[in-house]
N, C-alpha and C positions, 0 to 999 in steps of 0.2 A: 535391900539385897539387889545386887547388880546381876541382871539377867543377860546371858549371852546365848542367843538362839542361832546356832551355826548353820542351820538349814536355810536361812534367809539368803545366803550366798551360795550359788551352785559350786560344788567342788566334788572331789572323789568321795568325800564323806557321805553325800546323798546317795551315791552309787552303793556304798556298803550298807546303808540303812535300807535301801530298796531290796537288796538281796536278803537281808534279815527277815523282811516281811513276806517274801515269796514262799508260798506253801510247798512248791516243788523243790526249791533250794534248801528249805528247812529240813528236808528228809536226811540231809547229810549233816550230822551233828558236829563233825569236825569242821566243816565249812562254816557252820553257824558260830561256833566258838571263835574261829579265826576272824570272822567279820567283826564280832564284838571287840576282839583284841585290836584289830586295825582301827576301829573307831576310838578305842582308848588311846592309841598312838596319836591320832589327830587331835583329840582333846588335850593330851599332854603338851603337844606342840603349841596349841593356842594358850594354854595356861602358862607356859614358860615365858610368854611375852610380857606377863604382868609381874614377875618376880624380880628381885634385885640381883644384879650382876656386879662383879668386882673386876677391876683391871688387873691383868696378870701378864708377866713376861714369860713366854714359852720358848725353851731352847729347841731349835730344830737342827737337823744335821748340817745345815748351812748357815745358821745364824740365830738371831733372837727375834721373835715376833711378839709385839705388844697386842694383846687381844683381851677377851672377856670370858669369864666363867661364872656359873651360878654361885652366889654368895653363901647360900645355905641349902642343905638338902631337905626335901620335904618328908612328911610321913604320909604314906598312902594307906588308907584304911578302907576295906571293902566289906560289904554285907554278904555273908554266906547264904546260899552257894552260888547264886546267879552272878554275883559280883566278881568271881574269880577270873574269867576271861578279860573283863574290863580292867581289873587290877593288873593283870599281866601286860596289857597294852600300855598302861600308864608306866609300869615298871620298865618296859623296854626303853623308854626315853629318859625317865628319871631313874637311871640304873643304879645309883648309889643311895636311893631312898631307904628310910626305915619303913617297916611294914606293920600293919595291924589288921586284925580280923575280928568280926563281930557276927554273932548269929541273931537273926530277928525273923519272926514269922507271925502270920495271922493265926490267932487262937479263937476258935468258935466255941464258946461255952454252950453246953447242952445241945451240941450239934445244930446250932442255929446259924444257917447260912447267911442270914440278913444282918447279923451282928457279930463283930469280932473286936478283939483288942490285940495289942502287939506285945509279944513277949520277947525281951532281950535277955539272952542267957549267956552263952560262951563269949568271952572276949579275951584277946591277947593283943594288947596295945601298949606301946611305949609311952613314956611321959610326953605329953603334948605341949608343955609350957613353952611359950614363945617360939613355937614351931610353925611351919607351913603345913597345914592339914589339907589333904585331898581325900574327900569322902566319896567313894565310888559305889554306885548302884545302878544297874542298867535301866530299871523301870521305876518311874515316879508316878504312882497311881494316886492314892489318897494322900500320900506324903506322911502318913502316921508312923510308918516304920522308920523312915529316915529321921524324923523329929525325935522319936524315942531313942534311936541310936545316938544321935547328936547329943542329946541330954545326958546319956550314959557316958559318952566320951569326955564330956566336960569335967567329969570327976577325975580325969587324967591330966588336968591342967588346961589353962586357957591358951589356945594358939594365937599367934600374931596375925596369921592369915588363914582364911577358910575358903576352900574351893570345893564345890559339889559337882561331880561329873556324872552325867545322866545320858543314856542313849535315847530313850523315848519318854516323854512326860505328858501328863494330862493337865489341863488348866487348873483343875481342882487341887492337884498336888502342889503346883507352883504357888497358888494362893496360900495354902497352908504354910509352906516354907517362908513365904514373905512375911507372914504374921509371927512366925516362931523362931526364925534364925536371925542373927545379928545383921544390922543394916550394911555392914562392910563385907558381908559374905558374897562370893561370886558363884553364880549358878550357871554351869556350862551344859548346854543341851544340844544333842545332835538333831532332834526333831520334836516338835510339839504337836500332839494329836488333838482330836475333836473334843472328847469328853470321856467320862466313866459311864459304864452301863450299870444296870441295877445290882450287879454283883461286885461293883467297884473294880472292874477290869477296864483297861484302856481300850478305847475304840477309835480307829481300827486296830491299833496296836500290832502285836505279832504273835500273841499267845503267851504261854508260860515260858519265860526265858530260861529258868532253871531246868525245866523238863526238856526243853529243846537242846540245851547244852549237854545235859548229863543223864537224861533218861527220866522216866516217870518216878515220882516219889512213891516209896513203899506205903 
C-alpha cells in the first residue's frame, strides 16, 4: 500500500486540521463540517494527480485549445455518517463521480466496552468493476471498520484503482490496512496521530467526528 501523509508538507490543509481539533471552534458544527469538506477538496486535488488523463480539443469562443481531461470518472464511497462531509468535499472536485454509501459501526456484545466487532449493514453502491474507487472515512482508528467495508465492497466488483481518503489516522489503523488492503492501494491521510487509547480512540485526535458534525447519537 502506498502511503501519502500530506501533513509532512505545510499547506492550508494543516490549517483546516488544526481548526478541526480546536475545542472552541468545534462548538460550531457547521464550521466543523465545512473544514472536513475543505480537507476532502484538498485530498481530491492530490488524488487527481495520480489518475489517467486524455488529450482533448476544446472549442473556445475564439478558437480551439488542445488540453487534457480525466479519462474516467471515479466512484466515491463513504462510510456513514461521519463520512458525509468528506464525501461532499471529494465530490466538489470529482463532480461527475458516481456515489456509494455504506453503514458500519462498532457493536459491543453484552455491553462490553473493551470488545467490539464491526457490523456492515446498509449499502447503496454501483458496480465497481474496473472503476476508480475512492473510499472516504474521516477517522482511521483500529482500521477494522474500513477493512470490513472494503471486503463488503469487493462483492460489487474489482476496481482498477483504489484510493482511501482519511482525515486523521492512528498508526495501528494504518498497519491493519497495510496487512489487509491490496499493495497497489493508495492511502491519503491529512494527519497521522500518536496512538489509540484503551478504548481504541485516536489520541490526541479530535473526538467523535460524527457527533461533532451532526449531534450526539441517540
